[in-house]
N, C-alpha and C positions, 0 to 999 in steps of 0.2 A: 439328494444333493450330496457329491463329495468334493469338498474343497481342498484345492492344492494351492501352496504358496511358493511362488518363485522369484527369486532374485532377479533383477533385470539390470542390465547395462548395456551401453553402446547405442549409438544415435539411432539405429532403426527400431529398437526396443523402446527408447526413450519417446520416440514419436507415438507409439502405440499407448504407452503410459499416458501422455498428454491427451491423446485422442479419446481415451476413456472417459475423461471428465466431459470432452465435447459431447460425445454420444449420450452419456447419462442425462445431460440437461437440454438435449436437443429440441425438445418440446415446452421447454420453459420459457415463458415470456420475459421473466426477471434476471435469469442468470446471463452473465457475460463471458463468453468463450476467449480464451488466451489465444494469442498468435501462436501457432504450434513451434515456429523456429525460434520465437523468443523465449519460451518457456523451456524448450530443449537446451537453450543456451544458458538459462539460469540453472538447470540441472546438470551441466556439463563441466567437469573439472578443467578442461582445456579452454572453457570459454569465461566462465565466471570467476572473477578475481577473488571472490570470498572464499575459495577453496585454499587460499594462502593460510588460512586459520580455521577452516570448516572441514569436516569430512562428513560423508553421507552414504546412506544405502537406500535402495528403491526396491519394493516389493509388490507383486501384483498378485491377486487372488483370481482363480479359475475354477469354473464348474465345468469339468472336462476341458474342452478347449476355448470355453466362452469366458472372456474377461469379466469379472463380476465386482473387482475393487482394487485399490492402489493405496499405497501409504509410502512416506519417506521417513527416514530416521536421519536426523542432523545433530551434529555436535559442534557448537561454536566454542572453540577453545578460548577465543579472546574474551567472549563475555564470562565464560566460567572463571577464567583468571582473575577478572576485573571483581566478580561477585563472590569468589572464593566457595564456589559449589561445583557439584559434579552433576551437571544436568544435560540431558539429551532433549531433543525436540521431535515432535512429530508434525508433519505437514504434508501439503499436496495430497490429501486424504479424501477419498472418495468411495463410496460402496452402494451396492443395492440395499433394499430394506430387508436384510436377513442378518440375524445375529451370529449364525455360524460364521458368515463373511467377515463382519466386523471384529468378531472374537479372533479368528484367525490372524487378520491384519495386524491387530494390536499386540497380540501374543508375539508375533514374529519380530517387531520393532522393539518391543520391551526386552525381549530375549537379546537381541543385538546390543541394545544400550547396557544391559546389566554385563554382557560379555566385554564391553569397553570400560567397565569399572564405574559406570554412571550409578547414581542414587536416586535419582527422580527423572521424570519425563514430563515435559510441558508442550502444550500446542492448543491448536494448529498455529505454527510459527514457520517462517522461512529461514533462510541463511542469516538475514539481516533485516532491519526495519524497512529496507527498500522492497521487500516481498511482502505479499498480501498475508495477513495473520488476523486470528481471531474467528472463531466460529460464529456464524450469524445465529442468534437466539430470539430476536425480535426484528420485524420488519421482512418479512418473506414475501409480501405483496407490493414491496418497492423495488423498482429497477436497480440492478447493481451498478458498479462503477468499474473502470479499468483496473483500479488498483486494490480492490477489496474482494474477499471471498464470498461467493454465494452458496449456499448449501440447503438440502431439503431439511425440513423440521424433524424429520426421524433421527437425524444424527445425533441429537441431544440425548435422546433415550439411550441409544446405543453406546454413547461414550460414558454417560453416567453409571450405566449399569455394569461398567467394567472397572468402577472404582475411581473414576475421575471427579475432581471437585473443582469448583472455581478457584482461579488463582488472580486473574484481573479481568476487567471488563473496558471496552472502548464503547463510546456512544457516537452518533453520527446525526448531523442536523441538515435540514432542508431550509436553506436561509434565502428569503425572498428578496428579490433586488427592488429597491425602493425607486419612487418616481425622480427623487433627488436625494442629495447626500443629507441624512438628517441633522437638523441644525446643532444639536448637541454634540454629535459626532464631529461636525466639522469645526465646532469651536474648540474641541480638546485636541484635535490634530493641528489646529494653527497655533494654539497655546505651546504644545509639545515641540512643534518645528522651531518656533522662535527660541524657547527656553534653552533647548540643547542644540540649536545651531545645526539642525538637520536639513537635508535636501532629498529630493526623490530625483533619481536618474532614469531616463528613458532612452532606449536604444532603437535604431531602425536598420541594424545590420547584425546578424547572427554572428558572423566572423568576429566583429568588434566586441560584442558582449562576451563571447567566448575568450577572446584575448584578455580583456580587462578584468572580468569577474567570473568566468566560468568555473575555475577551481575554488575561488572564494567564497561563491555561493555553497558548494558543499563543506568546505572548511567551517563555514558559519553555521551550517546544519550539525556538524559534529559538536560545536560549542554549545548550540541551543538546545539539542537533545541528549546531551551527555548523561543526565541523570534519570531520564525516562526509563520505564519498564523494558527489560530485555534490550536496551540499545547497544548496537555493535558499531563502533566508530569506524567510519569508512577510511579505508587505507589509501594510500596515494593511487595505487592501481584502480582501485574501485572509484575513486573520483574520476579519474580519466574516463573510466567505463561509463559512467552516468552523465558525465558532461556530453559525451558523443551519443547517448542514447537519448536524453531528454531535452536539451537545450535546442536542438535543431527541429523539435516537434511543436514548439511552443509560438503562439502569436507574440510578437514582441510587445505589443500594446497590453498584453496581459501579464507581463514582467514588471513588477515594481521593485526597484532597489533603493534602499535608504542609507545614505553614508553621512557621516559626521563631519566637521569642519577640518579633519585630518584627512578626509577622503576614504576613510576607513568604513568598510560595509558593515552596517550594524543590524540591518533588517532586510528580509526578502520575502515577497510574494509572488507565487507564479501559479497562475491558473491556466486552465487547459479546456477548449470546448469539449463537451461530454463525448466520450468514444463509445458509450453504450449501445446505441443503435447500429453504428458502423461496424463494431466487432461482431454483433449478432448476425448482421448480414454477411460478413466476411466468413464466419463459422470456422475460424481458426486458420485461414488461409490467405496469404497476400495475393496470391495469383490464381486464376486469371483476372478476378475482378475486386478482390478485397481491399487491394491498395486504393482503387477508385473510392470506394466507401469511406475509407480513412480520410483521404484527401478532401473530400466534400465535407466531412464532419470539422476537420481542421480549418478550412478555409471558407466553408459556405455558411449558410444560415444555421444556427442551432439555439434552441431555448434554454439549454442548460450548460453550466459552466462548472467544472470540477476544481476545487482548491486543491492543487497538487502539493504545493509546498509553501508553509508559512513558518517563519522563523525570526526571532530576534536574538541578538546577542545577550547573553545573561545580564550584563550590566544595565541593558536597556529594557529589560522585560516588565519591569514595574513601573515605567515612566508614562505610558500611554501611547508610545511610538506606534504601536500596531494599528492605532487609528489612522495614522498617516498612510499607511500601506492602503486601507480600505478607502480613504478619501480620494487617493489615486485610482484605484481600479473601478470603483462604483460607477463614475461617469462613463467608463469603457464599457462597463456591463450594461447599462442603460442604452448607449449607442448601438451595441451589437444584439440589443432584443432578448438577452438572457432574462427568463422568468424567476429562476432561482438558481443558487450556487450548492452544490453538494459539498459539505465540509470535509467528507470522508473521515476515517477512524480517529477519535481523540480519546485519550485515556481519561476514564470516567471521573478521575479526581484532578483532571488538569484544568481547575478553575481560572487559570490566567487566559487559557485560550477561550474557554466557553464564555466568559464574561464580556468578551467583544461582540458577542451575538445579540446582547440585550438591547442594542440600538436599532434593530431590525426584526420585522416580523420573521419567526422561524418556529420550526417544529422538530423535536427530536424523533426521527422516524426509524432508527435502526439501532441494535444493540449487538455487540458480539462479545465473546468471551474466550479467554485463555483457561485451558483446564490443567491440573497437574495431578501426578500420582506418585507416591513413593515406591520405589522398586525394591 
């Protein structure tokens, strides 16, 4: 096997870059393929507003003319300035089980990072926290989700043999929907609601929720996530981008907004019916039939719900206000027949988030890791 590495760019080449992931996992029942147009948009400087403060490079590995691997190098200058570091990221990485391939890919991205003056490389990470992050290291027999990475177990040995070590972990929970709101949980939410004069807002119009709180939701996320590992504050353009991308997808009954007596947004919970099976059937394409599978998942019967975004303003994070979010959402989950919710990745040390699952039957079923290497 003679491996060649090629830097790729342009829409046509990026489609092949995304397609490699889909082809590599086409027989895997747990992997969730991305939509090609969506991932190409994320990787394209003319589409993704994160390129206001990020730069990237994309490499593919070939055995003769057969693609056998891919990797991205990313520098988020905003995070580097905030942290006072010279860090590059690797991400969007996939390869066959061959050490020549993985070595060639990582050597290429490390060389690029050194030439850019970086002193370390971390990953897998995307441009921002809105992209999938963390290598799956536990839970290979669990279905993936729309917002998280799935990878084969052999990736771990390939990456660690190249000198990468643990930098941070995320954990994920399967949270079973109860038959009714737990008594203790309901009591806490009632006390908190009265004490802090909070109320839950519900909407039945996408246009109205976008007008009233679309931008405020993501501004709140910036506040709530500011101190989390590797977080990159969303810019004005990014907020506009994600409002258009995410808000029209949700069932409004699965959106819980908490405001205080000044009508200030202090908490948000957004859930979405699982896209796992729909995206597997779509195989990366919206047409001719992919969009039908997605619409059925969004609007039809589904027994799994994904917790897409949960955030509280920092001054409300230790008040128990999160109980109010789930006291609102649990009856919706019960009505819709959801059996369990996927928490999606939560930082291992984020006890504030994980403490809320104690009131429900739950199991930690996945773990993922960010690795780091000095250059």
